[in-house]
PAFIRO-571607 format. One record per atom (N, C-alpha, C, O): x, y negated, z negated. Coordinates in pm, whole numbers, plus 50000, padded with zeros to 5 digits. Each point is the difference from the previous one (the first is absolute). Layout:
XYZ...
***
This chain:
537222848766068499045010950003500075006550138500124993150101499805020049901499995006850129498895010550002499415003249897500325002050220498905009550020500145012449912499015004949945502195000250042500175012349922499724997749852499495009049932500834979250016499704996849861498504999249978499485005449903499824987950187498544999049990499385013950008499105003449923501395004750171499505013650014500225008149872499105007149956502074991849985500315007249877499094995749885499545008449922500204978650066499144995049894498585005550012499405004349902500074995450221498665005350022499995014949971499075005149936501955002050111500075014549982500085003749852499385009849957501374982649965500105002749856498674997849930499645007449908499624982450136498714996949939498885009250046498995001649931501205004350187499005009150055500725012450052500135001850122500365006849788500875011050041499365010150095500725007250070497954993549935499355009550088499824994450142499575007250090500774980349930499774993350128501145002350098501145002749962498524996150165500994999150107500074985450037498984993750028502235000849972500174985550015501014997150111501075006050005498564984750083500924994950103499944984849993498924994250003502244999549988500064985449992500984994750104501095005450017498494984150053500864992950095499994985249963498994994849953502124998650067500094985749973501384994950026500784998049907499544999850219501374996450035500504986649948501214997749994497874993249967500474986849955500194999149850500494989849950499135020749975500255000249856498994992849914500145000049877498834993850183498964993549920498595003550046499064999249922500805004750204498725004250056500085014950029500905004650070498155003049874500055014550013498675005650048498944994249978501155017250089498825007750041500165013849938501065006150008497864998849931500075013149936498815008650040498874995350012501425017450008498985010350016500105008749877501055005849971497844995249955499975008049879498865010050014498844996250015501505016749981499025010750011499955007249866500995005749956497834994049980499905005749867498625006049976498994994150038500975017749899498705005649963499304991549893498785001149983501964990649945499414991349898499084989450060499224993949927500855003850204499164990150066498605005150029499124992250036500655020649950498705005950033498884993149922500074998649878498914997250195498844993749938500194985549960499104994149941502055000150091500284986149962499904990850122500375003850111499144984249864499934989950106501414994750028500895001249916499304992850202501344994950034500604990549896501195000949971498014990249972500544990749901500555007449878501064996449949498245013750005500485007949885501285007550036500905001149917499185004050203501205006950046501204990550001501095003449953498704984650099501084990250007500464996149860501194998549975497864999849934500374996649862500855011049937500914997149923498805015350110500805011149946501444998850048500935002149922499264994450205501364998650054500674987649940501155000649959498134988250036500574987849943500455002249856501004994449957498275013649969500355002749860501375006649988500684998349899499725009250202501325006549996501134989950019501155002849966498534985550089501024989950030500044988849898500974992449995497995006549923499974990349891500314985850044499454995050098501444998749827500314985850020500804997150127500184988450035500285021950032500714997750126499084994450108500444992750090498255010749900499044994850097499874984949984499794995049890500334998050220499924985549997501314993449965500144987850009500835020249951501334994949969500985005150103500084994950111500665015549849500975005950092499335006350122500575000450109498225004549871499225005250112498974989450034498994998449932501294994250175499134988950038498675005050057498954994349971501115016250110498785005250063500135015050019501075005250032497815001749946499965014450018498715003650072498914998349945501225006550177498865004850078499855014949972500955007650016497854996549942499795013849958499025007450089498984994650043501365017949984499055009950053499955010849893501015006349970497834995749973499845009749892498985010650045498854996950029501605015549975499175010950050500045011949906500985002149929497935005750073500035013049935500695009650095500134996850118500325014749835500605009850093499055003950114500455001750113498264999949858499035003350105499904988950105499955002950120500024984649835499934988850093501264999450086499924997550120501225004949820501274999750074500045011250104500504998150111498995013349855500015011450091499114997350122500315004350111498584988649869499094996950110500584989850095499584999350116501384992749837500594989650087501155005750070500654993050078
***
C-alpha cells in the first residue's frame, strides 16, 4: 500500500474533496481531507465518512490513519 493509492481511494469515495495523504512506511498514513460534506458534522462522523471510503483496508493493509478533516471554510481560516 502506498500514499497515492490511499489518496485515490478516498478521492473516489469523496469526489468533491481535496485529499492529501502521506505515509512513507506503507502502513501508517496521515491524511488531510477537505470537503463541504463535513459541514455540520462532528469529527467522529467526519472520520467515519473517510474510513468508509477505505473499507476493509482499515486495520489490515492500512494499519493506522491519522486524519485531519476540515470544511473548505475551516481550511481557509488555517
